[in-house]
C-alpha positions, 0 to 999 in steps of 0.5 A: 500499499502506498503511503506519503513520504516527504522530502525537501525540494526547491525550498519546500517540504513536498510529499509524494507516493512512489511505486518502483521495482527493487532497483532504485536505478530504474528510470524515473517517471513524474506524475503531477496532479491538477485541480481538484485533485491529489496525488492519490489519483495516480495510484493506479498509473504508478503501480503499472509504471513500476510493474513495467520497470520504472520508478514512479513518483507522484508528488503532491503539488506545492500548497496540497495537503500533506505538502507544505503551503508556500510561504511566500505564496508563490504558485506561479507556473514557472515555480511549478516547473522548478519544483519538477526539476528539483524533484528530478535532482532529488531522486538522482535522475540525469533525465526523467519523464514527466507526465502531467494532468490539468495544472500538472500539465502546466508544470510539465510544460514549464519543467520542459521549457526550463531544463530540457536537458533534464526532461526526456519527454512529457505527457500533458493531459487536459491542456493544450500548449500554453501559447495556444491556451493564453493567446489563441482561446476560442469563444467556446473555451473562454466560456468553458473557462469561466471559473478561472474568472470567478476564482479571481474574486477574493474570499468568495470562491474558497468559502463556497467550495466547502459549503454543503459538503463540497456540493459546489466542488462535486458540481464543478467536477461533474460539469467537466466530466459529465459522464463520470460517476465520481468513486467515493474514495476519490471524493474522500481524498478530495474533501480531506485535502480541501478541508482547511481554508488555507489549502483551498486558498492555495489551490485557487492561488494557482488561478489567481496567479495567472494575470500577473503571470502574463506580464512575466518575462519568464512566461514569454521567455519560456512557456510561450516558446515551441516545446523542445522535448518529445510530447504527447498530448491527451485530451477527453473527447467529452472534456467540458473544462478544456475543450478537445478543439483547443488542441487543434493547430498546435503542432508548430509549438512542438519542435521535438516530436508531437503526437495527439491522442484523444480518449473516447468517452472520457472528460477532463479526469481522463486518467480516472475515467478510462485508466486502461486507455490512459495508461496504455498511451503513457506507457508507450510514450515513456517506453520510447523516451526511457526504456525500462531496465532489461528485467523489471523487478516486482513493484513495491 
């Protein structure tokens, strides 16, 4: 059974889940969650990666319990990318593969932009290239992203989130993945993660940092440039949060190899809605970038 462990990386205490073969030298795969989510959502994928011979690690993103809150309130995309690089360094990986969903995808883009020499490849699920999203959103996508504008309000969103046993949050998740029945154990992890007001404020701080980030030189220098590592983008065909058409016409923004896959019947939480299809896509991409050891030991 997986249990959270703790390390210090990029000046912050970060909790993580890990599944691995007995050989610690196995290639490293980082799995980064988004909102509203936790590292527990990658439990199945971690086990599959470990069984294939990889050391699979899913951190609880900064501000998400039980990782520490950012003392300086920095939840910018660039800082998320630096967290990823610090994790690769902590686990002793000259290179690692990065899988990111939602905000985890933004962190994967940032890590690949900051240190393409340390990132062997990325799979980004539920988020197109950030240049495509920030500079060319369609009218339909802007409408689907209305919650981002609502999150800019002070105090109200984090208080509304927890009312009536998190009814608003449940409705939000359902609106993004309308055909998915939320599992009880998943929902339990989610409500525990957001039980404390500072944790909800931290999660929303990711969104509240976006307007300021758009005027950041680092954003324009790194994140809006073509991705320089091999990339797989995955969209849920029924995603009502990040519309599948938002991934169109972005091939030119990936200079080192690009593939796009749509998972039929899945919404925004495709890694939980269609775990077999999602894992198959991830394993294929990881194996192309990080071949496993000749003989993989049993996962633990």
